[in-house]
C-alpha positions in Angstrom: 29.7 34.7 -3.6 29.0 32.1 -6.7 29.6 32.3 -9.9 26.8 33.0 -12.3 27.1 28.5 -13.3 27.2 28.0 -9.7 24.0 28.8 -8.6 20.9 26.6 -8.5 19.4 28.6 -11.6 21.4 26.7 -13.5 20.5 23.7 -12.5 17.8 22.1 -14.9 16.2 19.7 -12.6 15.4 23.1 -10.5 14.1 25.0 -13.5 11.8 22.1 -14.6 11.1 22.5 -10.6 10.2 26.2 -11.0 8.2 25.8 -13.8 5.6 23.2 -12.4 5.1 24.7 -9.3 1.3 24.4 -7.9 -0.1 25.8 -4.5 2.9 24.8 -2.4 6.2 23.0 -3.4 8.9 21.7 -2.2 12.7 20.8 -3.4 14.7 18.7 -1.5 18.4 17.8 -2.4 20.1 15.2 -1.2 23.0 16.5 -0.9 22.5 18.4 2.5 23.5 14.4 3.6 27.2 15.8 2.8 26.9 18.3 5.2 26.2 15.9 8.4 28.6 14.1 9.4 27.3 11.1 11.2 25.2 10.3 8.4 27.7 10.2 6.2 30.1 8.1 8.5 26.7 5.7 8.4 26.1 5.7 5.0 30.0 5.3 3.9 29.7 2.3 2.8 26.7 2.1 0.5 27.7 0.8 -2.9 25.8 3.8 -4.6 26.5 7.8 -4.8 23.8 9.5 -3.0 25.2 12.6 -4.1 22.8 14.9 -6.5 19.8 13.0 -6.0 16.3 15.4 -6.4 13.2 15.0 -4.4 10.3 17.1 -5.9 6.7 17.7 -4.4 3.2 19.5 -5.2 0.4 20.3 -3.5 -2.4 21.6 -6.1 -6.4 22.3 -4.9 -7.8 22.0 -7.8 -12.0 22.3 -8.6 -13.2 18.6 -7.0 -9.8 17.2 -6.3 -6.6 17.7 -4.3 -3.8 16.7 -5.5 -0.1 15.6 -4.0 3.1 14.9 -6.1 6.3 13.6 -5.7 9.1 12.8 -8.5 12.4 11.7 -7.8 15.5 13.0 -10.1 17.9 10.6 -10.0 22.2 11.4 -10.2 23.4 9.6 -13.8 24.8 6.5 -11.3 21.0 5.7 -9.9 19.4 6.6 -13.0 21.9 3.7 -15.2 21.4 1.3 -12.3 17.8 2.0 -12.2 17.2 1.7 -16.3 19.0 -1.2 -16.0 17.4 -3.4 -13.4 13.7 -1.9 -13.0 11.9 -3.2 -10.0 8.8 -1.3 -11.6 9.1 -2.3 -14.3 6.7 -5.7 -14.3 2.7 -5.5 -15.3 0.2 -7.2 -12.7 -0.7 -10.6 -13.1 -4.7 -9.8 -14.4 -5.1 -13.7 -13.7 -5.7 -12.0 -9.8 -7.9 -10.1 -10.4 -10.6 -11.9 -10.8 -10.8 -13.3 -7.1 -11.4 -9.3 -5.5 -14.5 -8.1 -5.3 -15.0 -4.8 -7.3 -17.7 -3.8 -4.4 -14.8 -3.3 -1.8 -14.3 -0.2 -0.1 -10.4 -0.8 -1.0 -8.0 -2.5 -3.3 -4.6 -2.2 -3.7 -2.3 -3.4 -6.0 1.6 -3.5 -6.5 3.4 -5.5 -9.1 7.8 -5.4 -8.5 10.1 -7.6 -11.2 12.0 -9.9 -8.4 14.4 -11.0 -10.3 16.1 -7.1 -10.9 15.5 -6.9 -7.1 17.6 -9.6 -5.9 20.1 -8.7 -9.0 20.2 -5.2 -6.6 20.4 -6.8 -3.6 23.1 -8.9 -4.5 24.9 -6.5 -5.4 24.4 -4.2 -2.2 25.7 -7.1 0.0 28.7 -7.6 -1.8 29.7 -4.2 -1.5 29.0 -4.2 2.3 30.9 -6.5 4.1 29.3 -4.9 7.0 26.1 -5.8 6.5 26.9 -9.6 6.4 24.9 -10.0 9.9 21.7 -8.8 7.8 22.4 -11.1 5.2 23.3 -13.9 7.6 19.8 -13.1 8.8 18.0 -13.3 5.3 19.7 -16.7 4.2 18.4 -18.2 7.6 14.6 -16.9 6.8 15.6 -18.5 3.6 14.2 -15.1 1.9 16.0 -15.6 -1.3 14.2 -18.3 -2.3 10.7 -17.4 -0.9 11.3 -14.5 -3.6 12.2 -16.9 -6.7 8.8 -18.7 -6.3 7.2 -15.3 -6.2 5.6 -14.1 -9.4 5.6 -10.1 -8.2 1.8 -9.3 -8.3 0.1 -9.1 -5.1 -3.8 -7.4 -4.3 -5.7 -6.7 -1.2 -9.1 -5.5 -0.6 -10.9 -4.7 2.5 -14.2 -4.8 2.8 -14.8 -3.0 6.3 -16.0 -4.4 9.4 -17.8 -6.9 10.4 -20.1 -8.4 13.5 -18.9 -12.3 14.4 -19.6 -14.4 17.2 -16.7 -15.5 19.0 -15.6 -18.6 20.8 -13.8 -17.4 23.8 -12.5 -20.0 26.8 -13.2 -19.2 30.5 -10.0 -19.4 32.6 -11.9 -20.4 35.7 -14.4 -22.8 33.2 -13.5 -25.6 31.1 -17.1 -24.8 28.7 -16.3 -21.9 26.0 -18.6 -19.0 25.8 -20.0 -16.7 23.0 -19.2 -12.7 22.3 -19.3 -10.2 20.2 -16.4 -8.7 18.1 -16.2 -6.3 15.6 -13.3 -8.1 13.3 -12.1 -6.6 10.0 -13.3 -8.1 6.4 -10.0 -8.6 3.9 -8.3 -10.6 1.2 -4.7 -10.4 -0.1 -4.0 -12.8 -3.2 -0.4 -13.2 -3.5 0.8 -14.5 -7.1 3.2 -17.3 -7.1 5.0 -20.2 -8.7 5.3 -23.6 -6.6 2.1 -23.7 -4.2 3.1 -27.0 -2.9 6.7 -24.9 -1.5 4.1 -22.1 0.1 1.8 -24.9 1.5 5.1 -26.4 2.8 6.6 -22.7 4.1 3.6 -21.6 5.8 2.4 -24.9 7.3 6.4 -24.8 9.0 5.9 -21.1 10.1 2.7 -21.7 11.7 3.0 -25.3 13.6 0.6 -25.6 15.9 -1.2 -21.8 15.6 -2.9 -23.5 12.0 -5.8 -26.2 11.8 -7.3 -27.5 8.3 -10.7 -27.0 7.0 -12.1 -28.6 4.4 -8.3 -28.6 2.5 -7.7 -24.7 3.9 -5.3 -23.8 6.6 -7.0 -22.0 9.5 -5.4 -19.5 11.4 -7.2 -17.8 14.4 -6.2 -15.8 16.9 -8.5 -12.7 19.1 -11.4 -13.0 17.3 -10.1 -13.5 14.1 -10.3 -16.5 11.9 -8.3 -16.5 8.2 -8.2 -19.1 6.1 -5.3 -19.6 3.7 -5.9 -21.0 0.2 -3.8 -21.9 -2.9 -4.1 -23.2 -6.7 -1.5 -23.0 -9.2 -0.8 -19.4 -10.0 -2.1 -17.8 -6.9 -2.2 -18.1 -2.5 -5.2 -16.1 -0.6 -5.6 -14.9 3.2 -8.8 -14.1 3.5 -11.1 -13.8 6.6 -14.0 -14.7 4.2 -13.8 -18.9 3.9 -16.4 -18.4 1.5 -13.9 -16.6 -1.3 -11.0 -19.0 0.3 -12.5 -21.9 -0.7 -13.9 -19.9 -4.5 -10.5 -19.1 -4.4 -9.1 -22.5 -4.1 -10.9 -23.7 -6.9 -10.0 -21.4 -9.4 -13.8 -19.5 -8.8 -13.3 -15.7 -8.9 -15.6 -12.8 -6.9 -19.2 -12.6 -7.7 -18.4 -8.9 -9.4 -15.1 -8.8 -10.2 -12.5 -6.3 -10.8 -11.5 -7.8 -14.3 -13.0 -4.8 -16.4 -13.2 -2.3 -14.3 -11.4 1.3 -14.4 -9.2 -0.1 -11.2 -8.1 -2.8 -13.7 -7.0 -0.8 -15.9 -5.2 1.5 -13.3 -3.5 -1.6 -12.0 -2.2 -2.0 -15.4 -0.6 0.7 -15.9 0.7 1.6 -12.5 2.8 -0.5 -10.2 1.8 0.1 -7.1 -2.0 2.0 -6.8 -4.5 2.3 -4.0 -8.2 3.1 -4.0 -10.7 3.8 -1.0 -14.3 5.0 -0.7 -14.4 7.3 1.7 -17.6 7.5 2.9 -17.9 8.1 6.6 -19.5 5.1 7.5 -16.1 2.9 6.7 -14.2 4.5 9.4 -16.4 4.8 11.9 -17.8 1.4 12.0 -15.9 0.9 15.2 -17.9 3.9 17.4 -20.7 3.3 19.6 -23.7 5.0 18.7 -23.5 7.6 21.1 -20.5 8.6 19.9 -21.8 9.4 16.3 -25.1 11.2 17.3 -22.9 13.6 18.7 -21.1 14.3 14.8 -24.0 13.0 12.8 -24.4 16.5 11.0 -20.4 16.4 10.4 -20.6 12.7 9.0 -23.1 13.4 6.4 -21.3 16.4 5.3 -18.5 14.6 5.1 -20.2 12.0 2.9 -21.3 14.8 1.0 -18.4 16.0 -0.4 -16.1 13.4 -0.4 -15.1 10.7 -3.3 -12.6 8.3 -2.8 -8.8 8.5 -2.3 -6.2 7.3 -4.8 -2.7 6.7 -5.1 -0.2 5.9 -8.0 3.7 4.9 -8.8 4.7 4.9 -12.3 7.5 3.0 -13.6 9.6 5.9 -12.8 8.7 6.6 -9.2 6.4 9.3 -9.6 4.2 9.0 -7.3 0.8 10.7 -7.1 -2.4 10.9 -4.1 -5.1 12.8 -5.0 -8.3 12.6 -2.7 -11.6 13.0 -4.9 -14.8 15.1 -4.1 -18.0 14.8 -5.2 -18.5 18.7 -6.7 -16.0 18.7 -9.4 -17.3 22.8 -9.8 -16.0 24.1 -6.4 -12.3 24.8 -5.8 -11.3 21.7 -3.3 -9.6 24.0 -1.0 -12.9 26.0 -0.3 -15.1 22.9 0.1 -12.6 22.3 2.8 -12.7 25.5 4.5 -16.9 25.0 4.0 -16.0 21.6 6.0 -14.7 22.9 8.9 -17.1 26.1 9.6 -19.8 23.6 9.6 -17.6 21.5 12.2 -17.2 24.6 13.9 -20.7 25.8 14.3 -22.0 22.5 14.7 -19.7 21.4 18.0 -18.3 24.4 18.9 -21.1 27.1 18.5 -24.1 25.1 19.8 
């Protein structure tokens, strides 16, 4: 038997876990690694001590929302390293917000302190001789220079699927023909420090796969046309030529993220994602006959679901939240009711 001061009950982190328990709770210590000889052998050359780290996860069925939270409690060495070189310690570049539409189905933003990330890379490489092959590969790809010329902020948006006429070359005829394809509509904006560098870098990487159109670098493949544009502060990859041209001129979206609740969340959290949970957003590629079979279930889904959000703070605490339209009823009860209706509509019918 363990002495009283050796049990997990004396662990302050575990005590916090017990006090914070929700409907479903999980406590996992990295000390399980020490019992795995093969894994310990693979990790023996790492420059950091991986013992005494803890992951705690909590699933909470509240009225109107389901929340999954995860927290990481680091050992003293990793905690000090994180405090000295906070990779998640930088705010989003607000200049990027104006290029993304507030009416997007889904948006995601991330902001990293790349200078601190490079310090951690260098420290890790100095202590891992056996990983010199990987380091040499990164050097050949000039990854460190690329990271130095990025400002660490990126925002992406998804605007659904759309029908487009695509030119296709026939293998038996010299004349091209057109077909209709369903393709995604999205944009990604990345903060940069040197637009000339990235223009030349991307032109070198893409080479024969790229053409130029109205000052934009154009990529075409499998029915998808993507446009690369640049200005002093950022570069954009978009399936919308209009949005890419506006970005090139420094003009923002007609109704942008600036001043929205999402923009405030991106300022507060270095990693943030929000997506509307309308059934249309996930069924656009299904045929009409398939949709008719589940039409009743889709209507129930739309009455119930609102949006899903993910956020991660500067201490690496994470939360995934599914919001429902009915704030007055327990979320688990709503899910059970939805499952019962699907069973009734599709099995008992």
